[in-house]
C-alpha positions as CSV (number, residue, x, y, z in Angstrom):
1,M,-7.0,131.1,131.1
2,Q,-5.1,132.2,134.2
3,H,-1.9,134.1,134.1
4,L,1.1,131.7,134.0
5,N,4.4,132.3,135.8
6,Y,6.2,130.8,132.7
7,Q,9.8,130.9,131.9
8,C,11.1,129.3,128.7
9,P,13.2,126.2,129.5
10,K,15.3,126.9,126.4
11,C,16.1,130.7,126.5
12,R,14.7,131.7,130.0
13,W,12.4,134.4,128.5
14,N,9.2,135.1,130.4
15,Q,6.9,136.4,127.7
16,Y,4.7,133.9,126.0
17,E,1.6,133.3,123.8
18,I,-1.1,130.8,124.4
19,G,-2.7,128.7,121.7
20,E,-4.9,125.7,121.4
21,I,-4.9,122.6,119.1
22,R,-7.2,119.6,118.7
23,A,-6.1,116.2,117.6
24,A,-7.8,112.8,116.9
25,G,-7.3,110.4,119.7
26,G,-7.9,107.0,118.2
27,F,-9.1,104.9,115.3
28,W,-12.8,105.8,115.4
29,S,-12.2,109.4,116.0
30,K,-9.9,109.5,112.9
31,I,-12.5,107.7,110.8
32,F,-15.3,110.1,111.8
33,D,-12.9,113.1,111.9
34,V,-13.6,114.0,115.5
35,Q,-10.9,115.7,117.4
36,G,-11.2,114.2,120.9
37,Q,-7.9,115.4,122.3
38,K,-7.4,119.1,123.2
39,F,-4.0,120.7,124.0
40,T,-3.0,124.1,125.2
41,A,0.2,125.4,123.6
42,V,2.6,127.8,125.4
43,I,4.9,129.5,122.9
44,C,7.9,131.6,123.9
45,R,7.9,135.0,122.2
46,Q,11.6,135.1,121.9
47,C,12.8,131.8,120.5
48,R,9.3,130.3,119.6
49,Y,9.9,127.1,121.7
50,T,6.5,125.5,122.2
51,E,5.3,123.2,125.0
52,F,1.9,121.4,124.9
53,F,-0.3,120.6,127.8
54,K,-3.3,118.3,127.6
55,A,-6.6,120.1,128.4
56,D,-10.1,118.8,129.0
57,S,-12.3,118.5,126.0
58,S,-16.1,118.7,126.2
59,A,-18.6,116.3,124.6
60,L,-20.4,119.3,123.1
61,G,-17.2,120.4,121.4
62,N,-16.7,116.9,120.0
63,V,-20.3,116.8,118.6
64,F,-19.7,120.3,117.0
65,D,-16.5,119.0,115.4
66,F,-18.4,116.0,114.0
67,F,-21.0,118.1,112.3
68,T,-18.8,120.9,111.0
69,N,-16.0,118.9,109.5
């Protein structure tokens, strides 16, 4: 991931951590436990305020999730 010029909107701190989460996107993905939605999290290191940004998810990642869950 590229370096972000990030400043926390809550406390104005400029140091952060990057994380990733996956979530089910609809009825069928919940039934088959496939996480079709992928989000990048930017977490402020001072106050822990977190912002989520939608990221692209791959078909290969979805297939892997299906067989490993």
